[in-house]
Each structure stands twice: as C-alpha cells, then as structure tokens.
GUKOLGU-353527 format. One record per residue: residue number from 0; residue in three letters; x, y, z of N, C-alpha, C, O, CB in turn. Coordinates in steps of 0.02 Angstrom, whole numbers. Glycine has a CB too. Example, Ala and Ser with C-alpha at 12.3 -4.5 7.8 and 13.67 -1.06 7.14 Angstrom:
// GUKOLGU-353527
> 0 / ala / 660 / -284 / 390 / 615 / -225 / 390 / 660 / -165 / 390 / 712 / -166 / 423 / 565 / -224 / 452
> 1 / ser / 642 / -112 / 354 / 684 / -53 / 357 / 645 / 2 / 394 / 670 / 57 / 402 / 704 / -30 / 286
This chain:
// GUKOLGU-353527
> 0 / met / 4607 / -5440 / 8039 / 4594 / -5497 / 8124 / 4536 / -5458 / 8118 / 4532 / -5409 / 8080 / 4653 / -5491 / 8221
> 1 / ala / 4480 / -5484 / 8161 / 4415 / -5467 / 8177 / 4442 / -5441 / 8255 / 4498 / -5453 / 8277 / 4353 / -5537 / 8168
> 2 / lys / 4393 / -5408 / 8286 / 4407 / -5387 / 8343 / 4360 / -5426 / 8365 / 4306 / -5435 / 8337 / 4409 / -5320 / 8359
> 3 / pro / 4387 / -5461 / 8438 / 4357 / -5488 / 8505 / 4279 / -5488 / 8514 / 4274 / -5437 / 8480 / 4385 / -5446 / 8562
> 4 / val / 4227 / -5498 / 8528 / 4177 / -5496 / 8533 / 4188 / -5488 / 8629 / 4226 / -5533 / 8645 / 4140 / -5556 / 8489
> 5 / ile / 4171 / -5453 / 8680 / 4215 / -5431 / 8745 / 4150 / -5418 / 8754 / 4124 / -5411 / 8699 / 4282 / -5373 / 8753
> 6 / lys / 4093 / -5409 / 8819 / 4049 / -5382 / 8849 / 4085 / -5358 / 8933 / 4141 / -5384 / 8942 / 3986 / -5436 / 8844
> 7 / val / 4071 / -5332 / 8966 / 4095 / -5332 / 9040 / 4056 / -5288 / 9051 / 4051 / -5232 / 9026 / 4167 / -5319 / 9063
> 8 / ala / 3997 / -5337 / 9133 / 3970 / -5300 / 9147 / 3995 / -5274 / 9245 / 4032 / -5301 / 9287 / 3903 / -5328 / 9122
> 9 / ile / 3950 / -5211 / 9246 / 3989 / -5208 / 9351 / 3905 / -5201 / 9369 / 3873 / -5159 / 9337 / 4065 / -5099 / 9396
> 10 / arg / 3869 / -5243 / 9422 / 3831 / -5183 / 9483 / 3835 / -5205 / 9558 / 3829 / -5266 / 9568 / 3739 / -5174 / 9471
> 11 / arg / 3840 / -5184 / 9586 / 3811 / -5167 / 9664 / 3763 / -5219 / 9676 / 3708 / -5223 / 9648 / 3771 / -5088 / 9675
> 12 / ile / 3778 / -5245 / 9706 / 3757 / -5293 / 9743 / 3672 / -5257 / 9785 / 3674 / -5205 / 9819 / 3831 / -5315 / 9799
> 13 / lys / 3620 / -5287 / 9775 / 3589 / -5276 / 9814 / 3582 / -5266 / 9903 / 3580 / -5322 / 9927 / 3569 / -5305 / 9790
> 14 / gly / 3578 / -5222 / 9946 / 3596 / -5240 / 10034 / 3637 / -5229 / 10059 / 3643 / -5226 / 10121 / 3600 / -5292 / 10060
> 15 / asn / 3712 / -5214 / 9987 / 3771 / -5232 / 10042 / 3820 / -5172 / 9941 / 3847 / -5185 / 9888 / 3795 / -5375 / 10075
> 16 / ser / 3796 / -5107 / 9986 / 3827 / -5090 / 9955 / 3916 / -5101 / 9924 / 3933 / -5083 / 9867 / 3806 / -5055 / 9975
> 17 / asn / 3956 / -5126 / 9965 / 4018 / -5137 / 9975 / 4040 / -5201 / 9933 / 4100 / -5214 / 9925 / 4027 / -5142 / 10046
> 18 / met / 3999 / -5233 / 9912 / 4002 / -5286 / 9878 / 3957 / -5313 / 9777 / 3902 / -5340 / 9779 / 3974 / -5323 / 9943
> 19 / phe / 3981 / -5304 / 9722 / 3972 / -5295 / 9660 / 4003 / -5359 / 9632 / 4052 / -5393 / 9646 / 4000 / -5230 / 9636
> 20 / glu / 3944 / -5363 / 9578 / 3959 / -5413 / 9515 / 3986 / -5404 / 9468 / 3963 / -5368 / 9424 / 3920 / -5436 / 9487
> 21 / phe / 4039 / -5433 / 9464 / 4102 / -5407 / 9380 / 4067 / -5489 / 9340 / 4057 / -5546 / 9363 / 4251 / -5411 / 9404
> 22 / val / 4056 / -5454 / 9261 / 4030 / -5523 / 9232 / 4067 / -5498 / 9180 / 4073 / -5437 / 9171 / 3946 / -5547 / 9221
> 23 / ile / 4100 / -5553 / 9131 / 4148 / -5540 / 9070 / 4097 / -5619 / 9025 / 4086 / -5678 / 9036 / 4264 / -5551 / 9097
> 24 / ile / 4086 / -5581 / 8988 / 4034 / -5624 / 8940 / 4107 / -5630 / 8854 / 4130 / -5584 / 8821 / 3927 / -5552 / 8918
> 25 / thr / 4117 / -5695 / 8848 / 4124 / -5696 / 8758 / 4107 / -5763 / 8737 / 4096 / -5812 / 8773 / 4208 / -5681 / 8723
> 26 / pro / 4104 / -5756 / 8658 / 4032 / -5799 / 8641 / 4076 / -5856 / 8639 / 4080 / -5883 / 8584 / 3976 / -5781 / 8563
> 27 / phe / 4119 / -5887 / 8697 / 4147 / -5912 / 8741 / 4159 / -5968 / 8806 / 4165 / -6026 / 8825 / 4147 / -5882 / 8745
> 28 / met / 4159 / -5900 / 8818 / 4146 / -5922 / 8890 / 4093 / -5854 / 8924 / 4074 / -5801 / 8898 / 4233 / -5933 / 8938
> 29 / lys / 4079 / -5895 / 9012 / 4077 / -5839 / 9037 / 4078 / -5848 / 9103 / 4053 / -5892 / 9139 / 4031 / -5804 / 9016
> 30 / ser / 4117 / -5790 / 9119 / 4142 / -5788 / 9203 / 4082 / -5757 / 9221 / 4031 / -5736 / 9194 / 4218 / -5740 / 9231
> 31 / gln / 4119 / -5764 / 9308 / 4056 / -5714 / 9357 / 4104 / -5722 / 9414 / 4145 / -5766 / 9429 / 3955 / -5750 / 9376
> 32 / phe / 4076 / -5634 / 9455 / 4109 / -5649 / 9524 / 4085 / -5607 / 9531 / 4062 / -5564 / 9494 / 4175 / -5660 / 9548
> 33 / val / 4094 / -5622 / 9616 / 4050 / -5569 / 9668 / 4102 / -5540 / 9710 / 4128 / -5582 / 9746 / 3989 / -5608 / 9722
> 34 / leu / 4125 / -5479 / 9716 / 4204 / -5457 / 9744 / 4174 / -5374 / 9787 / 4131 / -5335 / 9766 / 4281 / -5440 / 9653
> 35 / pro / 4210 / -5371 / 9844 / 4216 / -5339 / 9867 / 4254 / -5254 / 9835 / 4282 / -5243 / 9782 / 4234 / -5379 / 9905
> 36 / arg / 4244 / -5221 / 9876 / 4240 / -5144 / 9823 / 4337 / -5139 / 9836 / 4370 / -5102 / 9801 / 4171 / -5043 / 9874
> 37 / glu / 4359 / -5170 / 9874 / 4449 / -5171 / 9870 / 4444 / -5200 / 9812 / 4457 / -5166 / 9762 / 4503 / -5216 / 9929
> 38 / met / 4432 / -5246 / 9808 / 4469 / -5272 / 9772 / 4456 / -5257 / 9700 / 4501 / -5276 / 9664 / 4470 / -5331 / 9787
> 39 / leu / 4403 / -5228 / 9669 / 4360 / -5192 / 9624 / 4419 / -5127 / 9605 / 4444 / -5122 / 9549 / 4277 / -5167 / 9666
> 40 / asn / 4434 / -5085 / 9655 / 4462 / -5047 / 9657 / 4547 / -5062 / 9626 / 4589 / -5040 / 9586 / 4445 / -5031 / 9717
> 41 / lys / 4536 / -5114 / 9677 / 4629 / -5163 / 9642 / 4619 / -5161 / 9573 / 4657 / -5136 / 9532 / 4646 / -5271 / 9664
> 42 / met / 4568 / -5187 / 9562 / 4562 / -5199 / 9474 / 4569 / -5136 / 9438 / 4624 / -5130 / 9411 / 4484 / -5230 / 9447
> 43 / arg / 4532 / -5092 / 9431 / 4531 / -5003 / 9409 / 4593 / -4980 / 9410 / 4617 / -4955 / 9359 / 4491 / -4949 / 9460
> 44 / ile / 4638 / -4986 / 9488 / 4709 / -4971 / 9471 / 4737 / -5000 / 9401 / 4740 / -4974 / 9345 / 4753 / -5000 / 9529
> 45 / ala / 4756 / -5064 / 9426 / 4787 / -5102 / 9380 / 4757 / -5097 / 9303 / 4805 / -5102 / 9264 / 4786 / -5170 / 9407
> 46 / ile / 4721 / -5092 / 9282 / 4677 / -5060 / 9207 / 4690 / -4999 / 9204 / 4703 / -4985 / 9145 / 4593 / -5061 / 9201
> 47 / glu / 4694 / -4956 / 9237 / 4710 / -4889 / 9206 / 4813 / -4898 / 9212 / 4850 / -4868 / 9174 / 4663 / -4807 / 9265
> 48 / arg / 4831 / -4932 / 9252 / 4909 / -4923 / 9227 / 4923 / -4942 / 9159 / 4969 / -4919 / 9125 / 4957 / -4965 / 9268
> 49 / val / 4882 / -4984 / 9144 / 4925 / -5023 / 9090 / 4895 / -4992 / 9038 / 4927 / -4997 / 8985 / 4922 / -5107 / 9084
> 50 / leu / 4839 / -4956 / 9036 / 4793 / -4924 / 8997 / 4859 / -4847 / 8997 / 4844 / -4820 / 8944 / 4698 / -4918 / 9041
> 51 / phe / 4887 / -4827 / 9011 / 4894 / -4762 / 9023 / 4990 / -4782 / 9013 / 5023 / -4752 / 8970 / 4852 / -4730 / 9110
> 52 / leu / 5014 / -4823 / 9050 / 5064 / -4858 / 9017 / 5100 / -4851 / 8923 / 5149 / -4824 / 8899 / 5032 / -4923 / 9031
> 53 / lys / 5033 / -4899 / 8891 / 5022 / -4910 / 8840 / 5010 / -4836 / 8781 / 5020 / -4831 / 8721 / 4972 / -4956 / 8853
> 54 / arg / 4983 / -4787 / 8835 / 4976 / -4742 / 8785 / 5051 / -4688 / 8788 / 5079 / -4672 / 8735 / 4898 / -4702 / 8797
> 55 / asp / 5072 / -4669 / 8843 / 5135 / -4676 / 8850 / 5171 / -4682 / 8811 / 5195 / -4638 / 8775 / 5148 / -4708 / 8876
> 56 / asn / 5181 / -4742 / 8810 / 5223 / -4788 / 8775 / 5240 / -4761 / 8658 / 5283 / -4751 / 8615 / 5165 / -4879 / 8797
> 57 / gln / 5166 / -4765 / 8673 / 5145 / -4734 / 8610 / 5172 / -4654 / 8578 / 5197 / -4648 / 8522 / 5071 / -4733 / 8622
> 58 / ser / 5167 / -4630 / 8598 / 5197 / -4562 / 8602 / 5280 / -4559 / 8573 / 5311 / -4506 / 8573 / 5192 / -4539 / 8685
C-alpha cells in the first residue's frame, strides 16, 4: 500500500501573533484555515493524545 502524500504547513499571520494560517495539501485537495492560537493549541493537544495513545497501546 502506498503512503499518502500529505503536506501540512503552519505560519504566523503578519501583524497578529495570535493568528495562524494552517494549510493541508493532498494530491486531490487543498484546505486552508486561519486559526487563533487557542484553536491551534487545542488541535496540537488532540494530535498528541492520539499519538501517545497509539504508542502506549503498541507496547
């Protein structure tokens, strides 16, 4: 099975240190969001939970 090609980019919006552009690019789709710092942190926490649960369940 081939690995999916997914690119993720995050950059701070100039002039506002609490807003970020979040972009997900696949061969079939591009999604772009402008998110406040609070929402980006919530996404980071959710991703870390999944990664740690997966790692802990494999041991």
